[in-house]
N, C-alpha and C positions, 0 to 999 in steps of 0.2 A: 640129507637129500635136498637138492636145490629145488627151487620153485618150478623150473622147466622140467626137470626129471619127474617131479611129482605129477605135473600135468600130463606128461606122456604116459605115465603108468596108471592113472586113475580114470581116464575117459572111457566111455562105453558107447557102442553103436547099437541102438535098439531096433533099428529097421522101421521106425515109424515115419509117417509122412513129414517131409521138410528137413530130415536129417541127412539126406544123401549128399548135398552140396558140401556141408561141413566135413563129413566123413571122407569125401573124395579129396578135398584140399588137405586134410590132415595126413592122408596116406601119401599124397604127392610130396609133402614136406618131409615125412619120415623116410621115404625111399631115397629122396635126393640127399638127405643127410647121411644115410648109411652107405649108399652106393653111387653117389654123384649122379651124373646124367643117365647112366644106364639103369639106375634104380627106377627112375620115372618111366622109362620104356618098359621095364619089367612089369610095373603096376598097370600100365595102359595096355599091355599085351601086344606091343609092337615088334617084338623080337621073335622071329621064327626059329626053326631048327638050324643049328650051325652046319649041319650036313647039306643043307640046301643052298648055302651061300656061295657066291663066286669068290674069287681070290681077293678082289678089292673090298667087298663087303666083309669078308672074314678078317682081313687085316684091320679094318676099322673097328670091328667088334672086339678084337683082341686088345686094341689100344684102350678102348673104353673099360674093358674088364681089368686091365692093369691099373688104370687110374682109380677104379673103385677099390681094388685091393690096397693100393697105396694110401687111400684116404683112411682106411681102417687099421692097417698094419704096414708101415713103411719098410720094416725089416723083412717081412715076408715078401713084399714086392721086389725088393733088391735081390733076395735069394732066388726068386723065380726068374728075374731078368738075367742073372749070372749063371743060371743052370745050363751046363754044357750039354746035357742030354736033351734039351728042348722040350721038356715035359709040358711047359705052358702053351706051346704052339700046337700041341696035339689036339685034334678035334674032339677026341673022346674025353680028354681032361676038361675042355671048355664045355662040353655037354653036361658032364657031371657037376661042374660048378654052377651052371645055370639051373639045373634041377634042384640043387641045394638051396639056391636063393629063392626059387619059387616055393619050396617047402617051408623055409623060414618065414617068408611073407605070409603064407597061409596060417602058420602057427601064431604069428603076431596078430593077424586079424581075428582069429578065433578066440584069442585070449582077451580081446577087447570088444567082443560081441556079447549081447545078452538078448533074451527073449526070442522073438522070431528070427532075428538075424543069426543068433547062435545055432538054432535048429537048422537053418539053411546051410550054414557052414559045415555042420556035422554030417548032413545028408549029401553034400556035394561030392560027386565022384567023377566030374569031367576033367578036362585039361586045365592045369593050373594057370596057363597063360591066358585062358578065357575067364578067369575068376572074376575080374572086374566087370566084364560084360554080363556075366550071369547075375551078379549082385545088382547091377544097374537095372536089369530087366525086372528083378524082384522088388527092389526098394527105391529105384531112382525115379526121375520124372516120367520115364516111359512105362512105369509099372501100372499106372492107372489108365493107360490108353489115351492120355491127353497130349501126346506129341503134336498131333494135328492142330489142337487148340493153341498150343504154344506158337506154332508156325503162323497161324492166322493172326494171332495177336501181334506178332513181329511184323507181319505184312501191313497191319494197320498203323504201325509206328508206335506201339505201346501207349495208347492214349489212356488218360485217367477216365474214370466212369463219368459219362455224360459230357465229355469234352473232346475236342479234336486233339490230334497228336502234338501239334505245335501251336498252342494258343498264343494270342497276342501278348507280348511282353514276357514270355516264359524264359527261364534261365537256360540259355543255349548250352552252356558247359555241362550242366547237370543232365540235360536231355540227351546230349550226344554220349555222355558216359553211360547212361542207362542203356542206350542202343548197343554200344560196344560190349557191355556186360552180357547182354542177351546173345550176341553173336558168339562170345566166348563160351556161353552155356551150351550152344549147339556144337561148338568144336569139341568140348569135353564129352558131350553126349555121343558124338560120332565115334570117338575112340581112336581107331587105327588111322594111319596116314592115308590109306586108300579110300576109306569112307569120307574123310575130310575133303579129299580132292574132288569127289563126285557129288557130295551133298550140297545142294544149292544154298542152303541157309548158313553154311560155313564160309561162303565166298565173300570177299570184300566188296565185289561189285553188287551183290544183293543188298548190302547195307547202304551203299551209295544210292542205289535206285530208290530205296525206301525213303531216304532223307530228301532226295530230289522231288519225290512225289508228294510228300506230306508237309514240307517246310512251308511256313507262312509266306505266301507270295507277296502280300502287301509290304511286309517288312524286309524280306530277303530275296524277293524276286530279281532285283537288279544284280545282287551279288551272284546268284546262281547263273544268270545270263552271262556275266563277265567271266566266270570260271569256265563255262562251256565254250565260250568264244576263245578263251586262252588255249584250251585243249585243241580246238579246231585249228587255230593258228599254228600250234606246234606240229600238228600232223601234216599240215600243208607244207610247212618249211622242211620237214623231214622228207616229204615226197620230192620237193624241188631239189634238195641236196642229193637225192638218189637219181636225179635225172628224169623224174616222172613229171607229168603235166599237173598243174595246180588248178585247172578248170574243174568246176563242179561236175560237168558232164563226163569228164575223162578220169575221175578218180575219187573225188570227194562226194560221198552220198549226201542226200538231202536230210532234212530233220527227221522224216519218218524212217529213212534207212538207218540213220545213226541210232535210233531208238532200239533197233534189234541187234546192235553190235556193241559189245563191251569195250572194244578198242577205242571208241570215241567218248567213253565215260571218264570223268576226272577221277584221279586217285582219291582215296579216303583222306589221306594226309592233306592234300591240297584243299579239298572241300571243307574239311573240319577247320583248317586254319582261316579260310576266308569267312566262314560263318562266325567264328569266335571273334575275329577282328571287328566285324560289323556289329556284333552284340556288345562288345566293349565300348565302341563309339556311341552306340545308342544309350548305353547305361550312363555314360558321362554327360551326354546332351540332356537327358531327362532327369538328372540329379537336381533336386531343389536347391536353389542358391540362397545363401544367408543374406537377406536384404540389409542387415545392419553392418555387414562386414565392409570395411573400407570407407565408412561414412563418418565424418567428423560430427561430434555432438554439438548442438547449437543451444545456447542458453536463452530461453524465452522469458521476457519480462524482467531481466536483470537479476542481480544477486541479492538475496534477503539479508538484512542486517542481523549480526550475531546477537544472541541474548544469553544471559547466564542461566544455566540449568538449576543453580542453587537458589538464587533470590528472584529470578525472573526479570531483572532489569536489563534493558538493552545497552549495548556498548562495551561490554566486557564479558570475559569467560569466568567460570568458577575457578577459584584459587587465586585470582588477582588480589593485590594488597587492599584494594578498596572494597572487595566483596565482604559482606557481613554474614553470609551463610555459613553454617557449620559444615564440618567435614562430610557428614552423611545426610545433609539436608537436600531435598529435591523439591523444586517448585512445581505447581500444578501444570504449568505450560511445558515442562520437560517431557521428552519422549517416554513412552510407557516402559520400555526395557530398562532405561536409565533409572526410573523410579523404583522398579523392582530390584535392581542391583543395590541401590542405596538402602532399601528396606532390609535386604538380607544382611548387608554389612552392619547396619544398626543392631540387628538381632544378635549376630555373632559377637559383636563387641560388647553387648550387654551381658551375654552369657560368660564371656571371658573376664570382664571387669568386675562382675558381681552384680547381684540384683539390688544392691543398696546404693545405686547411683555411681558405679565405678567410672572413672574418667578415662578418656582416650589419651594415648601418648601424644604430646605436643600441644594439646589443647589446654589453655590456661584455666585455673580454677576460679571459683567465685571469690570476689574480694572479701576479706575478713574471714576466710575459711580457716578451720583449725588444722594447721600444718602438722601438729604433733600426733594426729590420729590417722596417719596413713596406714592402709592395710598392706600386709605382706604380698609381694608379687608372686603369683602362683607359678608363672613360667620360671622365675628365678629359683624358687624352692624345689620344684619338681625336676629341674635340670641339674646342671653341675655348677651353679653359681654364675650363670650367664642369662641375659635377656636380650632379645633382638632389638628392643627399643632403646636399650642403653640408658644414657642420662636423661632422655626425653620421657622415660616411663614415669608415670605419676604414682606408682606404687612403691612400696618399701623394698629396697635391696639391701638387706642386712645379712652379712656373712654368717652370723650366728644362726639366723633363720635358715640360711642355705644348708647348714650342716644337719642333715636329716638323721634322726635317731629313731630306732624302731620303737613303736609304742608298746606298752606293757599289755599282757593279756587282761581282758575283762573277766569278771567272775564267771560269766557264762562260758567264755572260751576256755578258762581253766577247767571247768567242770567237764566240758566235752573232751579235752585232751586226756584228763584223768580216766574218763570212761573208756576211751580208745585204748590206752595203755593197759588198763585192767582187763579188758576183753582179750587183748593179744596174749597177756600172761596166762589167763585162764585156759585159752585154747591150747597153748603150748604145754601147759602143765598136764592137761588131759591126755595129750598125745604122748607125753613122757610116761605117764602112769600106764597107759595101754601098752606101750612098747616094753615097759619093764615086766609086765605079766608074760608077754611072749618070750622074752629072754630067759625068764626063770623056768619056763617050760622046757627049754633046751638044756639038757644036762651036760652036754659036751662043752658048753661055754665055760671059760675060766673066769675067776673073780676079777682078774686084771682087765679082761675084755669088757666085763660088765661095767667096771668103774669108768673105763675110757668112754663107753657108750653114753653113760649118764653125763659125763663132762661135756661131750659134744652136744647132747640134747639141751643141757642148760646153756651152753654157748649159743645154740640156735635161738633159745628163748630170749636171751639178752640181745642178740642181733636183731630180732623182730621188733624190739622196743627201742633200740638205740642206734638205728641206722644213721650214719652221718658220713659225708665225704671226707676222705683223708688225702694228704699230700703224698706225692711220690718221693720217697726218701732215698731211692737208688741213684747214685751219682751217674751222670752221663758218660764220664770218662772211666768208669769202672771196668777193670779187666779181670776176667775169671781166671783162676788157677786150678791146678789139678786137685788141690785139696778142697775146692769148693763143690766137687761133684756130689750130688745128693744120692743118685742111684745109677748104677751101671748094670744094665741087663740087656738081653736081646730085644731089639725093637719089635720083632714078631717071631713066630715059630718058623725058623728057616727050613725045617724039614718038610713042611706042608704048604708054605705060603711064600709069595714073592710080592713085594710092594710095587704099586703102580703110582709113580709120583708125577703129577702134572707140573710141578715147579722145577724138576730136575732137568739139567741140560744134557746129562750123560747117564748111562746105565752103570751101576756099581754093584760089586759083590765082594764079600770077604771070604768066599768059599772057592777054592781052586777047582772043585768038581763041577762048578757052573760053567767052566770055560772049556771049549774044544781044544784050544792051545793058548799059551800065554807068551807074549813077547816081553822078556824081562831085560831087554837091552837098556843101556843108559839113555838112549834117545827116546825110547818109549816111556821110561819112567819120568823123564823131564818134560814130556809133551804136555803135561797138565799139572797145575798146582794141587798139592795134596789138600783134600777137604777136611782139615783137622778140626777136632772138637765135636764130632758127631756123638750126641748123647753124653757129652762130657769126656770122651776118650780121646786118645791121640792115635794118629794113623800115618801111613806113608804109602806112596804108590808102589805097587809090586810089579806092575806091567800092564799091558793091554792085549786084548784079544777078543775073539767072537764069544759072546755069552749066550748060552742056550738054556732055555727054561721050558719044561714040559707042563702043559696044562692038564687039569684033571680030565678034560674031555678028549685028550690024546694028541692035540696039536702041539707043535714045537714052535716057540718064539725065539728068534735069533737076532741079537744086536751085533753086527759084525765088528763094532769098534767100541766095546765096553771097557771098563777100568777094573782091574783087580786091586783091592785095597788090603794092604797088610795091617792087621790090627795090632795096637800096642797092648800094654798090660791092662789097661782099663777100657779098651775098645770093644763094644759088643759086636756080635755077628749079625749081619743083615745082608739082604740083596734087594736091589731096587731096579725096576725097569723104567726108563724115562718115557713119559707119554709123547714128548716131542720126537724122540728117536723112533718110537713105534709108528708115529704118524708118517715120518719120512720114509719108513720101510713098508708102508701100505696097510697099517693096522691102526684102528682107532678104538677108543673106549666109549661105550654107550651106557650111560647111567639109567637106572630104573627101566630096564628093557621091557618094552610093551606093557608099561603100567605096573610092572612088578617091582619088588625090592631088590632084584638081582641086577648086578652090573656085569656086562659082558664085554669081550673084545670082538671086533668085527673086521673082516677083511674088506678093505675099501673097494676092491675090484669085483670080487665075486659076491659080496654082501653076505658071506657065510658067517654065522654067529654060533655061539655055543662055547667059545673059549673062555671058560669060567674058572676063576680061582677061588679056593676056599679060604 
């Protein structure tokens, strides 16, 4: 099950405060996905009886129904479109289809409700087209009687507590999106198209008036004035184009008159664009500038003379031929971080070179030093006869020293190994003795079986003490022959079982009774290469055909293009269904079904399970 399907199946509507908006949006998405645009109308309750529609409305309704059917089952839609009897155009058929969709919607909602919401769905006995309206009254924003409070808050411009609606410097884009979202809330709350057309808080003009009333006049007053003047100019030009007078007294109302007419209000799109443009300009103007950007640096007081960090003498840098400082020396006048780096390097070099005054590579030794007492290079010995310092290294690079030999066990180590081996032998011997008593109690056991058991037990004892890696002595170019077969037997009981192979590309059986029919033509036999060598035997293709296997739970599994395999003299009987072929035909295998040790086969469409093999 995909993540999306899991989310659709597991959500619950409890009917508590604050859940209605999410539940409403989820239902809109679900109905749109199932039935396209008509599904949203069914959820909102906007479709009346088909018997009360005029011809144009009925034709539009039928087109939407056909589109919904096509989204779910294109073949069914084509069948209805080509029906010569005209069953699809029958109002009775359309009425029954709508009733079924309302019933399915109710079942879906009830299956995803819990608590008070589930009780309300169980007890509901009204018209299904009014189901959303009923649930909204019970659990929506109108359930608590706070619709009027929502309207008053919208009238005030949705201000934050203790602030005005549009404070100075507010994010205009965020504020306008907040107001638009509130208007959308009223649109959803109204429900039907008729209510939306008459409810004042659903109208765009109401949103425009709220913004014009509460917008910050100091920051956006000039913008609002320009927008209103633009609307006024367009109206006057339209009157002149129609041959009317443009004088204020003869057609254009004054400011007070325009306040009572929505015709002289700017559109929401125009007002929003103007306010956002002004806000963007103000944001750029008030953005703090980087004072250092574009300014050339000026050196004050000249450049200071360089000095050596190693010896502290001015005029050269560390590492010059005339510098007497050592590689890791640092003068007291050197920067703090440089002195810390040199101290770390001295410490690491001391640890690598040895605590007895090991020398650094490249640094000359003291005069008169004993050259014959060089210590072995640890990097050379621990590696593979190489050292990164090469010839500059002041330690001994002796190849004989580089050939590492495993040291012998110390007396204490030998004692520990002996104790471990003795303990393993004692434990295994006790186990053998205990097992021997059990075997003697079984009278049916033969002496030959008992001897072989003791041999295997003593072999286990030796293996516990003498574990060691061995080399693979089988040649890579080795080819098996018929005489190399160790055992030839049925892979499984073909009377009660059928193998399920996740690695097989085809379904195969050596039993003719597994096939409904077999195409034994030369073309069928040559359509696939014979899978010779199964369990050491030889085989040949006997034909192809539909392979049918009955599960113990009663279902029949059919692979329409399986292979019949003729067994040779040493070929065991078997039958195997390919997992990949089952998947292509709509069946998948589910391991450890629901936390049990049982593996089942499941229909990918209906999710039916229980196809279990023994």
